[in-house]
C-alpha positions as CSV (number, residue, x, y, z in Angstrom):
1,M,-42.6,30.5,-32.8
2,N,-40.5,27.7,-31.2
3,D,-42.8,26.9,-28.3
4,L,-44.4,23.5,-28.2
5,I,-48.1,23.8,-27.6
6,T,-50.3,21.0,-26.3
7,V,-53.5,20.3,-28.1
8,T,-56.0,18.8,-25.7
9,P,-59.0,17.3,-27.3
10,P,-62.3,18.6,-25.8
11,P,-64.6,16.3,-23.9
12,S,-66.5,15.6,-27.1
13,A,-63.4,13.9,-28.6
14,I,-63.9,10.2,-29.5
15,S,-60.5,9.1,-30.7
16,V,-57.0,10.4,-31.5
17,L,-55.7,9.5,-35.0
18,P,-52.1,9.2,-36.2
19,D,-50.6,12.1,-38.2
20,T,-50.3,12.0,-42.0
21,D,-48.0,14.0,-44.2
22,R,-50.8,16.7,-44.7
23,Y,-52.8,16.5,-41.4
24,K,-51.3,16.8,-38.0
25,C,-52.7,16.5,-34.4
26,R,-55.8,14.7,-35.6
27,Y,-58.8,13.6,-33.5
28,T,-62.4,12.9,-34.0
29,V,-65.4,14.5,-32.3
30,K,-69.0,13.5,-32.2
31,S,-71.6,16.0,-33.4
32,G,-73.7,17.5,-30.6
33,S,-76.9,17.1,-32.7
34,S,-76.4,13.8,-34.6
35,N,-74.3,10.6,-34.7
36,K,-71.9,12.1,-37.2
37,L,-68.2,12.1,-36.5
38,Y,-65.9,15.0,-37.6
39,M,-62.1,15.1,-37.9
40,V,-60.3,18.1,-36.3
41,S,-56.7,18.5,-37.5
42,Y,-54.0,20.9,-38.5
43,D,-53.7,21.2,-42.3
44,N,-50.0,21.3,-43.1
45,A,-50.4,21.5,-46.9
46,P,-48.4,24.1,-48.8
47,G,-50.6,27.2,-48.8
48,A,-52.7,26.1,-45.9
49,G,-51.2,26.2,-42.4
50,Y,-54.4,26.4,-40.3
51,W,-56.7,24.2,-38.1
52,T,-59.6,22.5,-39.9
53,C,-62.6,20.4,-39.2
54,S,-64.6,18.2,-41.5
55,C,-67.9,19.7,-40.4
56,F,-70.1,21.9,-42.6
57,G,-69.6,25.0,-40.4
58,N,-65.9,24.9,-40.8
59,R,-66.0,24.2,-44.5
60,R,-68.3,27.1,-45.1
61,Y,-67.1,29.7,-42.6
62,G,-63.5,28.7,-41.8
63,Q,-64.2,28.2,-38.1
64,C,-66.6,26.0,-36.1
65,K,-67.7,25.2,-32.6
66,Y,-65.4,22.1,-32.5
67,L,-62.3,24.3,-33.2
68,T,-63.5,26.9,-30.8
69,A,-64.1,24.3,-28.1
70,A,-60.5,23.3,-28.4
71,G,-59.2,26.9,-28.5
72,L,-58.0,26.5,-32.1
73,K,-58.2,29.0,-35.0
74,G,-59.4,27.9,-38.4
75,R,-58.9,29.2,-42.0
76,K,-61.0,32.3,-41.1
77,Y,-58.0,33.6,-39.0
78,G,-55.3,32.9,-41.6
79,K,-52.1,30.9,-41.3
80,T,-51.1,29.7,-37.8
81,A,-47.7,28.2,-37.1
82,I,-47.7,24.8,-35.6
83,N,-45.2,23.4,-33.1
84,A,-47.7,21.2,-31.4
85,H,-48.3,17.7,-30.1
86,I,-51.6,16.3,-29.1
87,V,-52.4,14.7,-25.7
88,K,-52.9,11.1,-26.7
89,E,-54.9,10.1,-23.7
90,I,-58.7,10.6,-23.7
91,S,-59.5,9.8,-20.1
92,H,-63.3,9.9,-20.3
93,V,-63.6,7.0,-22.9
C-alpha cells in the first residue's frame, strides 16, 4: 500500500499530538459522557500495526466509538498498513 491517507480527527478531537517512535498520527478526544480525554493513535510497535485508543472500550474489545467515528480500524480487525499523515488543523477549537 503506497497511497498516503489523510487522518482527519473527528469533531470531538481536542488536540493533535506529535508522533513518537511507537505511536503515529496521535490526537486526543473528549469523552461523550465525562470529562476524560483519550488518545487515538496508530500503534507502530513490532507485532502491533493497528489503530488504538486509550479508552476502556478499545482496550477490551479492540475497537471503540472514537476509532469508528474517525473511520479507523482497531486491533479487532488485525494489522493495518499505515502510510498516513494527520490533518494538523482542528478548525472548531
